[in-house]
C-alpha positions in Angstrom: 59.4 172.8 67.7 57.3 176.0 68.3 55.9 177.1 71.6 52.5 175.4 71.1 54.3 172.1 70.5 56.5 172.7 73.6 53.4 173.2 75.7 52.0 170.0 74.3 55.2 168.3 75.3 54.9 169.6 78.8 51.3 168.4 78.8 52.5 165.0 77.6 55.0 164.7 80.4 52.3 165.4 82.9 49.6 163.3 81.3 51.0 160.4 79.4 54.3 161.1 77.7 52.4 160.4 74.5 54.1 159.1 71.4 52.9 162.1 69.4 55.3 164.3 71.4 58.1 161.8 72.1 61.5 163.4 71.6 63.4 160.3 70.7 61.9 157.2 69.0 64.0 154.0 68.8 62.6 151.0 66.8 63.4 147.8 68.5 62.0 144.8 66.7 58.2 144.8 67.0 58.4 147.6 69.5 59.0 151.4 69.5 60.9 152.8 72.5 60.1 156.4 73.1 62.2 158.7 75.3 61.5 162.3 76.3 61.8 164.7 79.1 62.7 168.2 80.3 65.3 170.0 82.4 64.6 173.5 83.8 65.8 176.0 86.3 64.6 179.4 87.4 65.7 182.3 89.5 62.8 183.4 91.6 62.2 186.5 93.7 59.2 186.4 96.1 58.0 189.5 98.0 55.4 189.0 100.7 53.7 191.9 102.5 55.3 192.4 105.9 58.2 190.0 105.3 61.7 190.1 103.8 61.9 189.2 100.1 63.3 185.7 99.3 65.5 184.7 96.4 66.1 181.2 95.2 67.2 179.0 92.3 65.0 176.0 91.7 62.7 174.0 89.5 59.5 175.5 88.0 56.0 173.9 87.9 57.4 171.0 85.9 60.0 168.9 87.8 62.9 167.8 85.7 61.8 164.5 84.1 62.7 161.6 81.9 59.9 159.4 80.5 60.5 156.0 78.9 57.6 154.5 76.9 57.2 151.4 74.8 54.4 150.5 72.3 53.5 147.9 69.8 50.4 146.3 68.2 49.7 142.6 68.9 46.6 140.5 68.3 44.7 143.5 67.0 45.5 145.5 70.2 47.5 148.6 70.6 49.5 148.1 73.8 51.9 150.5 75.5 53.6 151.1 78.8 55.1 154.3 80.4 57.4 154.9 83.4 58.6 158.4 84.2 61.2 159.7 86.6 60.9 163.1 88.2 63.3 165.3 90.3 64.1 168.9 91.0 66.9 171.5 91.1 66.3 172.5 94.7 65.8 170.3 97.8 65.1 170.5 101.5 65.0 168.0 104.3 61.3 167.7 104.1 61.4 166.8 100.4 64.2 164.3 100.2 67.1 166.7 100.2 69.8 167.9 102.6 69.0 171.1 104.5 72.7 171.7 105.1 74.9 173.8 103.0 75.9 170.7 101.1 72.3 170.4 99.8 73.1 167.1 98.0 69.9 167.1 96.0 66.4 165.8 95.8 65.1 162.3 95.6 63.8 160.8 92.4 60.1 160.0 92.4 58.1 157.9 89.9 54.9 159.8 89.1 53.8 157.6 86.1 53.9 153.8 85.9 51.1 152.5 83.8 50.1 150.3 80.9 47.4 150.8 78.2 45.7 148.5 75.7 42.9 149.1 73.2 41.9 149.8 69.7 40.6 152.7 67.7 37.3 150.8 67.2 36.4 150.4 70.9 38.6 152.6 73.0 41.5 152.4 75.5 42.0 150.9 79.0 44.7 152.4 81.3 45.9 150.7 84.4 48.6 152.1 86.8 49.6 155.4 88.2 49.1 158.6 86.2 47.6 162.1 86.4 44.0 162.2 87.7 41.1 162.8 85.3 39.4 165.7 87.2 41.3 169.0 86.7 43.7 167.5 84.1 42.7 169.8 81.3 42.9 172.8 83.5 46.6 172.2 84.4 47.5 171.0 80.9 46.1 174.3 79.5 48.0 176.5 82.0 50.8 178.5 80.3 52.8 178.4 83.6 53.6 174.7 82.8 56.7 176.3 81.1 57.5 178.4 84.1 57.0 179.2 87.8 53.5 180.7 88.1 52.1 182.6 91.0 52.1 179.9 93.7 55.7 179.8 94.5 56.0 179.8 98.3 53.9 176.6 98.8 55.8 174.6 96.2 58.6 172.8 98.1 61.0 171.4 95.6 58.9 172.6 92.7 56.5 175.5 92.4 52.7 175.1 92.0 52.2 177.3 89.0 48.5 178.3 89.2 47.4 175.3 91.3 45.2 176.6 94.1 44.8 179.9 92.2 42.2 178.9 89.7 42.0 175.2 89.5 42.2 172.0 91.6 45.4 169.9 91.3 44.7 166.8 89.3 47.4 164.9 91.4 48.8 161.4 90.7 46.8 158.3 91.5 46.7 154.6 91.0 43.8 154.1 88.7 41.9 152.1 86.2 40.2 154.1 83.5 38.5 153.6 80.1 38.4 156.2 77.3 36.0 155.8 74.4 37.0 156.2 70.8 36.4 159.6 69.2 32.9 160.0 67.8 33.4 163.0 65.5 35.4 164.8 68.2 33.4 163.5 71.3 35.2 161.3 73.8 34.5 160.3 77.4 36.7 158.9 80.2 35.5 157.0 83.3 38.0 156.2 86.1 38.2 154.4 89.4 41.1 155.7 91.6 42.8 154.9 94.8 41.2 157.0 97.6 43.3 160.0 98.5 42.7 160.1 102.3 42.4 157.9 105.4 39.1 159.7 105.8 37.7 157.6 103.0 35.2 154.9 104.0 36.8 151.5 104.0 36.1 149.7 100.7 35.1 152.8 98.8 37.1 154.2 95.9 37.4 157.6 94.3 35.5 158.0 91.0 36.2 160.6 88.3 34.9 161.2 84.8 35.2 163.6 81.9 33.5 164.3 78.6 35.4 166.3 75.9 34.6 167.7 72.4 37.5 168.6 70.2 36.5 170.8 67.2 38.0 172.4 64.1 36.2 175.3 62.4 38.2 176.7 59.4 41.4 177.9 61.1 40.0 177.7 64.7 40.7 174.6 66.8 39.6 174.0 70.4 38.1 171.8 73.1 35.2 171.9 75.4 35.1 169.7 78.5 32.9 168.7 81.5 34.2 166.7 84.4 33.4 165.4 87.9 34.9 163.7 90.9 33.5 162.1 94.0 34.7 160.2 97.1 32.7 158.9 100.0 34.0 159.9 103.5 33.1 158.9 107.0 30.8 161.9 107.5 29.9 163.0 104.0 30.7 162.6 100.3 33.3 165.0 98.8 32.5 165.9 95.2 33.2 168.4 92.5 32.3 169.4 89.0 34.2 171.4 86.3 33.6 173.0 83.0 36.2 174.4 80.6 36.8 175.6 77.0 39.8 176.7 75.0 40.3 177.8 71.4 43.3 178.7 69.2 43.5 180.8 66.0 46.5 182.2 64.1 49.0 181.9 67.0 46.6 183.2 69.6 44.6 181.2 72.2 42.1 181.7 75.0 41.2 179.4 77.9 38.2 179.6 80.4 37.7 177.3 83.3 35.4 176.9 86.4 35.1 174.4 89.2 32.7 174.0 92.1 32.6 171.4 94.9 31.9 170.3 98.5 34.5 169.0 100.9 37.4 169.3 98.5 39.5 171.3 101.0 38.6 169.0 103.8 40.2 165.8 102.4 43.9 166.4 103.1 46.7 164.1 103.9 49.7 166.5 104.3 50.8 170.0 103.2 51.9 168.7 99.8 48.8 166.6 98.9 45.1 167.2 99.0 41.9 166.2 97.2 42.8 168.8 94.6 45.6 170.7 96.5 43.4 173.7 96.3 43.3 177.2 97.8 44.0 176.0 101.4 46.9 173.6 100.8 48.1 175.0 97.5 47.9 178.7 98.0 47.3 180.6 101.2 49.1 178.4 103.7 52.4 178.8 101.9 52.0 182.5 101.5 50.8 183.6 104.9 53.1 183.1 107.8 52.1 180.3 110.3 51.4 182.8 113.0 48.7 184.5 110.9 47.0 181.3 109.7 44.1 180.1 111.9 44.4 176.6 113.3 41.1 175.8 111.7 42.7 176.3 108.4 46.1 174.6 108.8 44.6 171.5 110.4 41.0 171.0 109.1 39.3 168.2 111.0 37.5 165.4 109.1 34.2 167.0 110.4 35.0 170.3 108.7 33.2 170.4 105.4 34.2 173.1 102.9 32.4 174.7 100.0 34.8 175.3 97.2 34.8 177.1 93.9 37.2 178.9 91.5 38.4 179.3 88.0 40.7 181.1 85.6 40.8 182.8 82.2 44.0 183.0 80.1 44.9 184.7 76.8 48.2 184.1 74.9 49.5 185.2 71.5 52.7 184.5 69.5 54.6 187.6 68.2 54.9 187.2 64.4 58.4 186.9 63.1 59.9 186.6 66.6 58.2 183.5 67.9 57.9 184.8 71.5 54.6 183.8 73.1 53.2 186.3 75.5 50.3 185.6 77.8 48.2 186.9 80.7 45.9 185.0 83.0 43.6 185.8 86.0 42.4 183.2 88.5 40.6 182.8 91.8 40.1 179.9 94.3 37.9 180.1 97.4 36.9 177.8 100.3 34.2 178.5 102.9 33.9 176.6 106.1 31.7 177.7 109.0 32.1 181.5 109.3 35.6 181.4 107.7 36.4 182.2 104.1 39.7 181.6 102.5 40.3 183.2 99.1 43.1 184.0 96.7 43.0 186.2 93.5 46.0 185.9 91.2 47.0 187.4 87.9 50.1 186.3 86.0 51.9 187.7 83.0 54.6 185.7 81.1 56.8 185.7 78.0 58.2 182.4 76.6 60.9 182.8 73.9 62.2 179.8 71.8 65.9 180.4 71.8 66.2 177.1 69.8 63.6 174.5 68.8 64.3 172.7 72.0 65.1 175.5 74.5 62.7 178.2 75.9 63.7 181.3 77.8 61.0 182.2 80.3 60.1 185.4 82.2 57.0 185.6 84.5 55.5 188.0 87.0 52.6 187.1 89.3 50.6 189.0 91.9 48.5 187.0 94.4 46.1 188.6 96.8 45.4 186.2 99.7 42.6 186.7 102.3 41.2 185.0 105.3 38.0 186.1 107.1 39.1 188.4 110.0 42.6 188.8 108.8 44.3 191.5 106.8 44.8 190.5 103.2 48.3 189.7 102.1 49.9 190.2 98.7 52.6 187.9 97.3 54.6 189.2 94.3 56.7 186.6 92.4 59.2 187.4 89.6 61.0 184.6 87.8 63.5 184.2 85.1 64.8 180.9 83.7 64.9 178.3 81.0 63.4 175.0 80.1 64.9 172.4 77.8 62.8 169.7 76.1 64.2 166.6 74.5 
């Protein structure tokens, strides 16, 4: 299993634990039972301007996970179900652990619990809890899925990779969605999702959609996508659009992504969840000390409407004969509200070496420059070393 496949496995764990990447397949009568997952741990050193460096051992962007899926074909329908269990290496009192020296461990959470049914001739229906549609390709294309990324301080029991430093977090939602069959590489997905905030108007849902085109041209493969999200609130409608592209050739790949929206930073429920977990909740707040963060930022009122934008570019290449994948990416997220601007610019470099077909050694370095209007910028430098095992 090479690095590209491992990244696909990581994507599968986030998106669907798809059968194409299942680690263990067990035939059981008319059914196939598919089991897969990962275990990872990282040493991380974080240095923040004006503060003492911190060291920790914890989970990276991907929590440790086990996914169990079943699938079969009945009455001319492909039917399947997936349930996945996620946990972490580190824990604190706010995230299900024990803040004492005993630190007994984190709770298990179920991020995926859904069923699908459909046919190649007319498409697939998904019902249950899974990764959101908007922003999903951005996170699934992020090389820091295998590591820690640049958004460490805000991560709690896991890090946040590049979330809030170039893309909006897709998050996990109860949803019903429909994906068309592939028409020469073109596909579209439309979804109705559980509203993310109490600020949503009663009776209104969140709506997301995405169109993709997968292509192959000689030895080049890639994808282009366009997506959108919207949710009606008591005082306005929060919405966003995204566009992205990626291509791979001879062990090298490039990714480009951009998003733009209104009110995405405003729809927050807590420090670990937002309509996109963007720059405010997923970046600056965790990096700047509480005394330096304006109250208008840490507790945005429902009447505070933000203008949001950001994106990232990424280049990776596999070293011939060695198999190590090296990569670099640069990303930015920005939110403006009133006379205040919050912005983060982050570059990340990483090396991902396949010690075996199932085990990757990972080294990353990230430099995040965080700014608020009227405040001195603050730089956060994160160095991480660790390993991730897929099965």
